[in-house]
C-alpha positions in Angstrom: 0.0 0.0 0.0 1.5 3.4 -1.0 2.4 5.9 1.7 -0.1 8.8 2.3 1.1 12.4 2.0 1.4 12.6 5.8 3.2 9.3 6.4 6.9 8.9 6.7 8.9 5.7 6.3 9.3 5.5 10.1 5.6 5.9 10.8 4.9 3.2 8.1 7.1 0.7 10.0 10.0 0.8 7.6 13.4 0.4 9.3 15.6 3.6 9.2 18.9 1.8 9.4 20.5 0.2 6.3 20.9 -3.2 7.9 17.3 -3.3 8.9 16.2 -2.2 5.4 18.4 -5.0 3.8 16.9 -7.6 6.2 13.4 -6.5 5.3 14.1 -6.5 1.6 15.7 -10.0 1.8 12.8 -11.4 3.8 10.3 -9.8 1.4 12.1 -11.2 -1.6 12.4 -14.6 0.0 8.6 -14.7 0.7 7.9 -13.6 -2.9 10.2 -16.3 -4.3 8.6 -19.0 -2.0 5.1 -18.0 -3.3 6.0 -17.5 -7.0 8.4 -20.3 -7.7 7.4 -24.0 -8.1 9.6 -24.9 -5.1 12.6 -23.9 -3.0 15.1 -25.7 -0.8 18.0 -24.7 1.4 21.0 -26.8 2.2 23.8 -26.1 4.8 27.5 -26.3 4.4 27.4 -30.0 5.1 25.2 -30.6 2.1 22.1 -31.4 4.3 18.7 -30.3 3.3 17.5 -28.0 6.1 14.3 -26.6 4.6 11.9 -26.9 1.7 9.0 -24.8 0.7 5.3 -25.9 0.5 5.6 -25.9 -3.3 8.6 -28.3 -3.2 6.7 -30.9 -1.2 4.7 -31.9 -4.3 7.9 -33.3 -5.9 8.6 -35.6 -2.9 6.5 -38.6 -4.1 8.2 -38.6 -7.5 11.6 -38.5 -5.7 10.5 -41.5 -3.6 9.6 -39.8 -0.3 6.3 -39.9 1.6 6.7 -36.6 3.5 9.2 -33.9 4.3 10.4 -35.6 7.4 12.0 -38.4 5.3 13.6 -35.8 3.0 14.8 -32.9 5.2 18.1 -33.6 7.1 19.6 -35.9 4.5 22.5 -35.0 2.1 21.1 -33.4 -1.0 23.0 -35.6 -3.3 21.3 -38.6 -1.8 17.7 -37.3 -2.3 17.9 -35.2 -5.5 19.4 -37.1 -8.4 21.8 -35.1 -10.7 21.8 -32.1 -8.3 24.5 -29.5 -8.8 24.0 -27.8 -5.5 27.4 -29.0 -4.3 29.0 -27.1 -7.1 27.6 -23.9 -5.8 28.8 -24.7 -2.3 32.3 -25.5 -3.6 32.7 -22.5 -5.9 30.5 -19.9 -4.2 29.3 -18.9 -7.6 25.5 -18.7 -8.4 24.0 -20.6 -11.3 21.2 -18.3 -12.4 19.5 -20.5 -15.0 20.0 -24.2 -15.6 18.0 -27.3 -16.5 17.8 -30.2 -14.1 16.5 -33.6 -15.2 15.8 -36.5 -12.8 13.0 -39.0 -12.1 10.7 -36.1 -10.9 10.9 -34.5 -14.4 12.8 -31.7 -16.1 12.9 -28.3 -14.5 14.3 -24.8 -15.0 16.2 -24.0 -11.9 18.4 -21.4 -10.1 21.0 -22.0 -7.4 22.4 -19.3 -5.2 25.1 -19.4 -2.5 24.2 -18.3 1.0 26.8 -16.3 2.9 27.3 -15.1 6.4 28.3 -11.5 7.5 32.0 -12.5 6.9 31.3 -13.5 3.3 31.8 -17.2 3.9 29.6 -19.7 2.1 27.4 -21.4 4.7 24.8 -23.0 2.4 22.9 -22.7 -0.8 19.4 -21.9 -2.0 17.8 -23.9 -4.8 14.8 -22.6 -6.7 12.6 -24.5 -9.2 11.5 -21.8 -11.5 9.4 -23.7 -14.0 7.9 -27.1 -14.7 4.6 -26.3 -16.3 4.1 -28.3 -19.5 1.8 -25.6 -20.9 4.4 -22.9 -20.9 6.3 -21.8 -23.9 9.5 -23.0 -22.3 8.5 -26.6 -22.3 9.4 -27.4 -25.9 12.9 -26.1 -25.3 13.1 -28.1 -22.1 12.0 -31.3 -23.9 14.5 -30.6 -26.7 17.3 -30.2 -24.1 16.2 -33.4 -22.4 16.5 -35.3 -25.7 19.9 -33.8 -26.4 21.1 -34.7 -22.9 19.9 -38.3 -23.4 21.6 -38.5 -26.8 24.8 -37.2 -25.2 24.6 -39.8 -22.4 24.0 -42.5 -25.0 27.0 -41.3 -27.0 29.2 -41.3 -23.9 28.2 -44.8 -23.1 29.0 -46.0 -26.6 32.3 -44.3 -26.6 33.2 -45.8 -23.2 32.2 -49.2 -24.6 34.6 -48.7 -27.5 37.4 -47.8 -25.2 36.9 -50.8 -22.9 39.6 -53.5 -23.2 38.8 -56.2 -25.8 40.9 -58.9 -24.3 41.8 -60.4 -20.9 44.8 -62.4 -19.9 42.8 -65.5 -20.5 42.5 -64.4 -24.1 46.3 -65.1 -24.6 45.8 -68.8 -25.6 48.4 -71.3 -24.6 49.7 -73.5 -21.8 53.3 -73.9 -22.9 56.0 -72.7 -20.5 56.6 -69.6 -22.6 52.9 -68.7 -22.6 52.4 -69.3 -18.9 55.4 -67.1 -18.1 54.2 -64.2 -20.1 50.8 -64.4 -18.5 52.4 -64.5 -15.1 54.3 -61.4 -15.9 51.2 -59.7 -17.2 49.3 -60.4 -14.0 52.1 -59.0 -11.9 52.6 -55.8 -13.8 48.9 -55.2 -13.9 48.9 -54.5 -10.2 51.1 -51.5 -10.6 50.9 -48.1 -12.5 54.5 -48.3 -13.8 55.2 -48.1 -17.5 55.2 -51.4 -19.4 57.3 -52.1 -22.5 56.1 -55.0 -24.6 58.8 -56.5 -26.8 58.4 -59.1 -29.6 58.1 -59.8 -33.2 55.2 -58.6 -35.3 52.1 -60.7 -34.9 52.9 -62.2 -31.5 50.0 -60.6 -29.7 51.5 -57.5 -28.1 48.3 -55.5 -28.6 46.2 -58.3 -27.0 48.6 -58.3 -24.0 48.2 -54.5 -23.6 44.4 -54.8 -23.5 44.8 -57.7 -21.0 47.1 -55.8 -18.7 44.7 -52.9 -18.6 41.7 -55.2 -18.0 43.4 -56.7 -15.0 44.5 -53.4 -13.5 42.7 -51.0 -11.2 42.2 -48.7 -14.2 40.0 -51.3 -16.0 36.9 -49.1 -15.6 38.6 -46.1 -17.2 39.5 -45.7 -21.0 42.1 -47.6 -22.9 43.2 -45.4 -25.7 45.5 -46.9 -28.5 47.8 -45.1 -30.9 49.7 -46.8 -33.7 52.6 -44.4 -34.1 53.7 -45.8 -37.4 50.2 -45.1 -38.9 50.2 -41.4 -38.0 52.1 -38.9 -40.1 55.0 -37.3 -38.2 53.5 -33.8 -38.7 50.3 -34.8 -36.9 51.7 -36.8 -34.0 52.1 -33.9 -31.7 48.5 -32.8 -32.1 47.4 -36.4 -31.8 49.1 -36.9 -28.5 48.7 -33.5 -26.8 45.6 -32.0 -28.5 44.9 -28.6 -30.1 43.7 -25.4 -28.4 40.7 -23.6 -30.1 41.9 -21.7 -33.2 45.6 -22.8 -32.6 46.3 -22.5 -36.4 44.5 -21.9 -39.6 41.9 -24.6 -40.2 42.0 -25.8 -36.5 38.7 -26.7 -34.9 37.2 -23.6 -33.2 36.3 -25.8 -30.2 39.8 -27.4 -30.0 40.4 -31.1 -29.8 41.6 -33.3 -26.9 44.7 -35.3 -27.4 45.1 -39.0 -26.7 46.7 -38.3 -23.2 43.6 -36.3 -22.2 41.2 -38.9 -23.6 43.1 -41.6 -21.6 43.1 -39.5 -18.4 42.6 -41.9 -15.5 43.1 -44.9 -17.7 45.8 -46.4 -20.0 47.5 -45.1 -23.2 48.8 -47.9 -25.5 51.6 -46.7 -27.7 52.1 -49.2 -30.5 55.3 -49.2 -32.6 57.0 -46.8 -30.2 60.3 -47.3 -32.1 58.9 -45.3 -35.0 58.4 -42.1 -32.9 60.4 -39.2 -34.4 63.3 -38.0 -32.3 61.8 -34.5 -32.1 58.7 -35.8 -30.3 60.5 -38.2 -28.0 61.7 -35.4 -25.7 58.1 -34.1 -25.3 56.8 -37.6 -24.6 59.5 -38.0 -22.0 58.4 -34.8 -20.2 54.8 -36.0 -20.1 55.8 -39.4 -18.6 57.9 -37.6 -16.0 55.5 -34.8 -15.1 52.1 -36.2 -16.0 51.3 -32.8 -17.7 50.4 -31.9 -21.3 50.3 -28.6 -23.1 47.9 -28.6 -26.1 49.2 -27.0 -29.3 48.5 -23.3 -29.3 47.8 -23.2 -25.6 49.7 -21.7 -22.6 47.7 -23.9 -20.2 49.3 -27.0 -18.7 46.8 -29.8 -18.1 47.4 -32.4 -15.4 46.7 -36.0 -16.5 46.8 -39.4 -14.8 47.8 -41.9 -17.4 49.5 -45.3 -17.3 51.5 -45.9 -20.5 52.0 -49.3 -22.1 54.4 -49.2 -25.1 55.1 -51.9 -27.7 57.7 -52.4 -30.4 59.1 -55.1 -32.7 62.3 -53.2 -33.0 65.5 -53.4 -30.9 65.3 -50.2 -29.0 68.7 -50.8 -27.2 70.4 -51.0 -30.6 68.5 -47.9 -31.8 69.8 -46.0 -28.7 73.3 -47.1 -29.6 72.8 -45.8 -33.1 71.4 -42.5 -31.9 68.0 -43.2 -33.4 66.2 -43.4 -30.0 66.7 -41.2 -26.9 68.4 -43.1 -24.1 66.5 -41.3 -21.4 63.1 -42.2 -23.0 64.2 -45.8 -23.4 65.0 -46.0 -19.7 61.7 -44.4 -18.8 59.8 -46.9 -20.9 61.8 -49.9 -20.0 60.6 -50.1 -16.4 58.6 -53.3 -16.7 59.7 -55.1 -19.9 57.7 -58.1 -21.1 58.9 -60.1 -24.1 56.0 -61.7 -25.9 57.4 -65.0 -27.4 57.3 -65.8 -31.1 55.0 -68.7 -32.2 58.0 -70.9 -33.0 59.0 -70.7 -29.3 55.7 -72.2 -28.2 54.7 -74.7 -30.9 52.9 -76.8 -28.2 50.2 -74.1 -28.2 49.4 -74.3 -31.9 46.6 -76.9 -31.5 44.8 -74.7 -28.9 45.5 -71.6 -31.0 44.2 -73.2 -34.1 41.0 -74.3 -32.3 40.4 -70.8 -31.0 41.2 -69.1 -34.3 39.0 -71.6 -36.1 36.0 -70.7 -33.9 36.5 -67.0 -34.5 36.9 -67.5 -38.3 33.6 -69.5 -38.3 31.8 -66.9 -36.3 32.9 -64.0 -38.5 32.3 -65.8 -41.8 29.0 -67.4 -40.7 30.2 -70.8 -41.9 30.6 -74.0 -39.8 33.9 -74.5 -38.0 36.3 -76.8 -39.8 38.0 -79.5 -37.8 41.8 -80.2 -38.0 43.1 -83.7 -38.4 46.2 -84.8 -36.3 48.4 -84.7 -39.4 47.2 -81.1 -40.1 48.2 -80.1 -36.6 51.6 -81.8 -37.0 52.1 -80.0 -40.3 51.3 -76.6 -38.7 53.8 -77.4 -35.9 56.5 -77.9 -38.5 56.3 -74.5 -40.0 58.5 -71.5 -39.2 55.7 -68.9 -38.9 57.8 -65.8 -39.4 54.5 -63.8 -39.2 53.6 -65.6 -35.9 49.9 -65.8 -34.9 48.8 -63.3 -37.5 50.2 -65.5 -40.2 48.7 -68.7 -38.6 45.3 -67.1 -38.7 45.7 -66.0 -42.3 46.6 -69.5 -43.3 43.7 -71.1 -41.4 41.3 -68.6 -42.9 42.5 -69.1 -46.4 42.3 -72.9 -46.3 39.0 -73.0 -44.4 37.2 -70.7 -46.8 38.6 -72.4 -49.9 37.7 -75.9 -48.9 34.3 -77.6 -48.8 35.5 -80.4 -46.6 34.5 -80.2 -42.9 37.9 -81.7 -41.8 41.1 -80.2 -42.9 44.2 -82.4 -43.3 47.8 -81.7 -44.0 47.0 -82.2 -47.7 44.7 -79.2 -47.6 47.4 -77.0 -46.3 50.1 -78.4 -48.6 47.9 -77.9 -51.6 46.5 -74.6 -50.6 48.0 -71.2 -51.0 51.8 -71.5 -50.5 53.1 -70.3 -47.2 55.8 -67.7 -47.5 59.1 -69.0 -46.3 60.7 -67.2 -43.4 62.2 -64.1 -45.1 65.9 -64.3 -45.6 67.7 -61.4 -43.9 68.2 -58.5 -46.3 71.7 -58.6 -47.7 73.8 -56.3 -45.7 75.5 -53.6 -47.7 79.2 -53.9 -47.8 80.8 -51.5 -45.5 82.4 -48.6 -47.3 86.1 -48.7 -47.6 87.6 -46.9 -44.6 90.8 -45.0 -44.3 92.8 -45.2 -41.1 91.1 -41.9 -40.1 87.7 -43.4 -40.7 88.5 -46.5 -38.8 88.9 -44.7 -35.6 85.9 -42.4 -36.1 83.3 -42.2 -33.4 80.9 -45.2 -33.4 77.7 -43.0 -34.1 79.4 -41.6 -37.2 80.3 -45.0 -38.5 76.8 -46.3 -37.9 75.3 -43.3 -39.7 77.6 -43.9 -42.7 76.5 -47.5 -42.9 72.8 -46.5 -42.5 73.1 -43.9 -45.2 74.7 -46.3 -47.6 72.0 -49.0 -46.9 69.2 -46.5 -47.7 70.9 -45.4 -50.9 71.2 -49.0 -52.0 67.6 -49.8 -51.1 66.3 -46.7 -53.1 68.5 -47.7 -56.0 67.2 -51.3 -55.9 63.6 -50.3 -55.8 63.8 -47.5 -58.4 63.1 -44.8 -55.8 59.9 -46.5 -54.4 60.0 -45.4 -50.8 57.5 -48.0 -49.5 59.4 -50.9 -51.2 62.7 -49.5 -49.9 61.3 -49.4 -46.3 60.1 -53.0 -46.6 63.5 -54.0 -47.9 65.2 -52.3 -45.0 62.6 -53.7 -42.6 61.9 -50.2 -41.2 58.7 -48.2 -41.2 57.9 -45.6 -43.8 58.0 -42.9 -41.1 61.5 -43.9 -40.1 62.6 -43.9 -43.8 61.1 -40.4 -44.3 62.9 -39.1 -41.2 66.2 -40.3 -42.5 65.6 -38.9 -46.0 64.8 -35.5 -44.4 68.3 -35.7 -42.9 69.9 -36.7 -46.1 67.9 -35.1 -48.9 70.8 -35.5 -51.4 70.1 -39.2 -51.5 66.9 -38.7 -53.5 68.6 -36.0 -55.6 71.4 -38.5 -56.5 68.7 -41.1 -57.4 66.9 -38.8 -59.8 70.3 -37.8 -61.4 71.1 -41.4 -62.0 67.7 -42.3 -63.4 
């Protein structure tokens, strides 16, 4: 009611002091909010609900409570699913407009911190601003709820993709070599130290990385894999550390998380670690030591908690001696080395492996599983298997799919696609003639000279075909490109001779 001409604020009962006015205004505003909002609640600094408005009581049945006595006095996170009230308590910052979805419905809400005279946060006030279906806001709320559900579904699918595909039991075999590698895997799974998986290609190093993660305390967190040999050198840094928004022309405006960030709390599997460029090795070393990453184009350092499992089919110790791999990174990776045995070292496992691989081939092809006769098993055990389990699977799949017989004998394999013989070692280039001065040159210089000569001969033999030259030298394309960048005159010489 407005004041009359003869009334003063004092005569109207309005406090004259500022504190009194503020208390009156706050009480009036609180009363208005309690009447005009759909519901209100107050929590204390210990997260407990200490009061709810009359309007809020109508949400209690949907939340699973019969009356306010069951609701008030309990931690808010226990009684209101998906509540963000604790965030307001922790930060002291209000959330003026937000959407909350739980089993009681979807609501437009506000959350405000409550402070004492000293400015300390002593609680929080939550307001349900809107839940009327007939209002114009409801279509927006429903759309938000759909988007939120789609986001949760996508997160679940992504999490499923990053779960380990194999366990230690997936490493088939009961030979002494197989049992020993499984024993080592179980042991290292109990720690967070870096694991280095060594072994020839096709022996099951990736399977073992998944198995170690699955047996570790990080099994519920992501397993992120990177095949270093498959990523161009120019993209590796962005792939590992991520990119800040707008870091360079063409970069995503929202930025992109790197593999270390995606693996936070879990495990990062670095396959073909021997193919990592020297320039990136120092940055990887720093991340392993400090557990910090700095995205490209950012000045912000992000803390990560990542367990690293690396794998290689190359001799890292020899690469260190040749100056092709950093010694300090090698020591950092080689904390818990596990050598995965070649198939020829555990021939007793071939029968069990062939059985398991046959089941998988049948499942994937939709055809009945073929049986192996005793002489077929004996024939398989007599082969060298330079490609290890990958080659064994390829052979079984070829013969199984090309034969109509339900039982495969040695004759099927002998008459099937010819197995490649174990590759003969590439002929070593003759060492260049050395003068007395060269003979006493530092070892890295001598190794570099031999390496350069080998690459020149490989390029000459393959007519300049880089991929064929890399295969001939038994190194990755990335490694060959790195060396050609160091010695660009090799390709110039090749073109001059053509």
